[in-house]
C-alpha positions in Angstrom: 24.8 9.2 25.7 22.0 9.9 23.3 22.8 12.9 20.8 20.0 14.4 19.1 21.1 16.8 16.7 18.3 19.3 15.5 18.8 22.6 13.6 16.1 26.0 13.1 13.5 25.1 10.9 13.0 22.3 9.0 15.2 19.6 8.4 15.9 16.1 9.6 17.1 15.7 13.0 20.1 13.6 13.2 20.3 11.3 16.5 24.0 10.0 16.8 25.7 7.4 19.8 22.4 5.2 19.4 23.4 1.6 20.6 21.1 -1.1 19.6 19.5 -3.3 22.5 20.7 -0.1 25.0 18.2 1.5 27.4 17.4 5.2 25.8 15.4 8.1 26.7 12.2 6.4 24.3 9.9 9.9 25.4 12.8 11.9 24.3 13.1 10.0 20.8 9.0 10.4 20.5 9.2 14.1 21.4 11.7 14.5 18.8 10.2 13.1 16.3 6.5 14.6 17.2 8.5 17.9 16.7 10.8 17.7 13.5 8.7 15.3 11.8 11.6 13.2 10.5 14.6 11.8 12.1 17.6 9.9 11.1 19.3 7.5 13.2 23.2 7.0 12.1 24.2 3.1 13.0 27.6 1.7 12.0 26.7 -1.4 10.7 23.3 -3.1 9.1 20.8 -3.8 12.0 20.0 -7.2 12.4 16.0 -8.5 12.5 15.6 -7.9 16.1 17.3 -5.0 16.5 15.7 -3.0 13.8 12.5 -4.3 15.4 13.8 -3.5 18.9 14.3 0.7 16.7 11.1 1.2 15.4 10.0 -0.1 19.1 11.0 2.9 20.1 8.3 4.7 18.4 5.6 2.8 19.5 4.1 -0.8 19.1 5.2 -2.4 15.7 1.7 -2.4 13.5 0.1 -5.8 12.1 -0.5 -4.6 8.6 -4.5 -6.2 8.8 -8.0 -4.2 8.1 -11.5 -5.4 7.3 -12.6 -5.8 4.1 -16.3 -4.7 2.9 -17.5 -7.7 3.9 -16.2 -7.4 7.2 -13.2 -9.8 6.9 -9.8 -9.2 8.5 -7.1 -9.0 5.2 -3.4 -8.9 5.6 -1.7 -6.6 3.3 1.4 -6.1 4.3 3.6 -8.3 5.4 4.6 -6.7 9.3 8.4 -6.1 8.3 8.2 -5.0 4.1 11.0 -5.6 2.0 10.9 -2.2 0.2 13.2 -2.2 -3.4 12.8 0.7 -4.7 15.1 -0.3 -7.9 13.5 -3.8 -8.9 13.6 -3.8 -12.8 11.1 -5.4 -14.3 11.5 -7.5 -17.4 9.8 -7.3 -20.6 7.6 -10.1 -20.2 6.5 -8.9 -16.7 5.3 -5.8 -17.8 2.9 -7.6 -20.7 1.7 -9.7 -18.2 -1.9 -10.0 -17.1 -3.2 -9.9 -13.3 0.3 -8.6 -12.3 -0.9 -5.9 -8.9 -0.2 -2.5 -9.6 1.9 -0.5 -6.9 0.7 3.0 -8.3 4.4 4.2 -8.7 4.7 6.2 -11.9 7.9 4.6 -13.5 6.8 1.8 -15.6 10.3 0.2 -15.1 10.6 0.2 -11.2 7.1 -0.5 -9.5 8.7 0.6 -6.3 9.9 3.6 -6.7 7.2 6.2 -5.6 7.8 9.7 -6.9 4.3 11.4 -5.7 3.9 13.0 -2.6 2.3 10.8 0.0 1.2 9.8 3.8 1.5 5.9 4.2 -1.3 3.3 5.1 -3.9 6.2 4.5 -6.5 4.0 3.3 -6.7 2.0 6.8 -8.9 3.5 9.9 -5.9 4.0 12.1 -3.4 4.4 9.3 0.8 3.9 11.0 1.6 7.1 12.8 4.9 6.6 12.0 7.5 5.0 9.4 10.7 3.5 9.9 13.0 2.5 7.2 16.8 0.8 7.6 19.2 1.4 4.2 19.8 -1.7 3.3 21.6 -1.2 -0.1 21.7 1.9 -1.4 22.6 3.3 -5.1 26.0 2.5 -5.9 26.5 5.7 -8.3 24.9 8.0 -5.5 21.3 9.3 -5.6 17.8 8.3 -4.9 17.5 10.6 -1.8 14.0 11.1 0.3 12.3 14.2 0.6 9.8 15.6 2.7 7.8 18.6 2.9 5.7 19.7 6.4 2.3 19.5 6.0 1.5 22.1 9.2 3.7 24.8 7.8 1.4 24.0 4.8 -1.9 24.2 7.2 -0.1 27.5 8.9 0.2 29.2 5.4 -2.8 28.2 3.9 -5.2 31.4 3.4 -7.2 31.8 6.7 -10.4 31.6 4.6 -9.4 28.6 2.9 -8.1 27.2 5.9 -11.5 28.1 7.3 -13.3 26.3 4.9 -10.9 22.7 5.2 -11.0 22.9 8.9 -14.6 20.7 9.2 -14.4 18.6 5.9 -13.2 14.8 5.6 -11.9 13.0 3.0 -12.8 9.2 1.6 -9.4 6.9 1.1 -9.2 3.4 -0.4 -6.6 1.4 -0.9 -7.9 1.4 -4.9 -8.6 4.9 -6.0 -8.9 4.6 -9.6 -7.2 7.3 -10.5 -9.5 9.5 -9.4 -5.9 11.7 -9.5 -4.3 11.3 -12.6 -1.5 11.0 -13.5 -1.0 9.3 -10.2 -2.1 6.2 -11.0 -3.8 4.0 -8.4 -2.5 0.6 -7.0 -4.5 -2.1 -7.5 -4.3 -5.7 -6.4 -6.1 -7.7 -3.5 -5.9 -5.3 -1.2 -9.1 -3.8 -3.5 -11.3 -5.7 -1.3 -10.6 -3.7 1.8 -13.1 -1.0 2.9 -13.1 2.6 1.9 -12.1 5.1 5.1 -12.7 8.9 6.1 -10.0 10.9 7.5 -10.0 14.7 8.7 -8.5 16.7 6.1 -6.9 18.7 8.5 -5.4 16.4 11.3 -4.8 17.4 15.2 -0.7 15.8 16.3 -2.4 12.7 19.1 1.3 14.1 20.8 2.1 18.0 19.8 -1.5 19.3 19.5 0.0 21.1 16.3 -2.4 20.7 13.1 -1.1 19.9 9.5 -3.0 19.1 6.5 -4.0 15.2 6.0 -4.0 14.5 2.4 -2.9 11.5 0.5 -4.0 12.0 -3.6 -2.5 8.4 -3.9 -5.4 7.1 -2.1 -8.0 9.7 -1.2 -11.5 9.0 -3.8 -13.2 12.0 -2.6 -14.3 14.2 -0.2 -17.3 13.4 2.1 -20.2 15.1 1.5 -19.4 17.0 -1.4 -19.7 16.7 -5.1 -17.5 14.7 -6.2 -15.2 17.0 -8.8 -15.4 19.9 -6.7 -14.6 17.8 -3.8 -11.6 16.3 -5.9 -10.5 19.8 -7.0 -10.3 21.1 -3.8 -7.9 18.4 -2.6 -5.6 19.4 -6.3 -5.6 22.7 -4.7 -4.8 21.9 -1.1 -1.8 19.7 -2.8 -0.8 21.8 -4.8 -0.5 24.8 -2.5 1.5 22.7 -0.1 4.0 21.4 -2.6 4.5 25.5 -3.7 4.4 27.3 -0.1 5.2 24.0 2.7 9.1 23.7 3.7 11.1 21.4 2.4 13.8 19.3 3.3 15.6 15.8 2.0 17.5 13.0 3.2 20.8 11.8 1.4 20.9 8.3 2.7 24.0 6.4 4.2 24.9 3.2 4.5 22.6 1.5 7.8 20.9 4.5 8.1 17.2 4.2 9.7 14.6 6.9 8.8 11.8 7.8 10.8 8.8 10.2 9.6 5.7 10.9 11.3 2.9 10.6 8.9 0.8 12.7 11.0 2.9 16.1 9.5 4.9 15.5 6.6 4.4 14.3 3.1 7.3 12.4 1.6 8.2 10.9 -2.0 11.2 9.3 -3.2 13.6 10.0 -6.3 14.4 8.3 -8.9 17.7 10.1 -10.0 19.7 6.8 -9.9 21.0 4.1 -12.4 18.4 2.0 -13.9 19.6 -1.6 -12.4 20.8 -0.3 -9.1 19.7 -1.2 -6.1 17.8 1.2 -3.1 16.5 -1.8 -1.3 15.1 -0.9 2.7 13.6 -2.7 5.6 10.1 -0.8 6.7 8.1 -1.0 10.0 5.3 0.9 10.0 4.4 2.2 14.1 0.4 1.7 15.2 -1.2 5.5 15.4 -4.9 6.1 16.7 -7.9 7.3 14.8 -6.7 10.1 13.4 -8.6 13.6 15.2 -9.9 17.2 13.1 -9.0 20.0 13.7 -12.3 20.6 16.4 -11.8 17.7 18.5 
């Protein structure tokens, strides 16, 4: 029988006794994700691609990563099954090459390592509601956890004046935000062609009715209908408040783990405290989400 092992407060909820392909209470899993924000599904062996697709499908339809360009065309910005390699090291020749896509990370040698707080897929009109990662190879010497902050608690803890101020605002996002929030670095590449989108700064969860700050400074450009510099200052203030005050937890990876998080309620980041050259590889699926709705809707 499926075991959902939750603990008080904000923490990674463990799911045990899940066997790929067997009948499972999907509603219970989706409720657990909406309530917890992060689930860890423990497996005894690495999953096949079909098994991993089944796991991701427990939480909704797997997202087909296609978005609209500025001229109205459809553009595939990622494969549906993405291979994440946070330990991949660039050679000197690669670093010096021109025309190489930039992924936005701060580590000059490991472009797949993202150590800034963010939410996934915010540059699309319907961002992925959930992200699902499956560990394929972990650093032999240890390290490389994934950290989370609860943006629901960040919103609840905001001073009432700031809560009221941000509750009706929207943020403009783009694949390449042109280094709007230095020292964060913008991603750049063919997906620069995607059109900008707007999302509410305070997001209502589509299933749990909770409210959360919804910010991703890796992709945000400015606050809609506000002076650009003043809007960016406000977003920095909200992000810093969340980092200073929101509840936190971390996941220390084990072989074969599948980790699922709710992009409507948490931000995440990787930690690069593992040896240069060691692997940190995952498969990733994203789960379809609705268009984000604001606090007033």
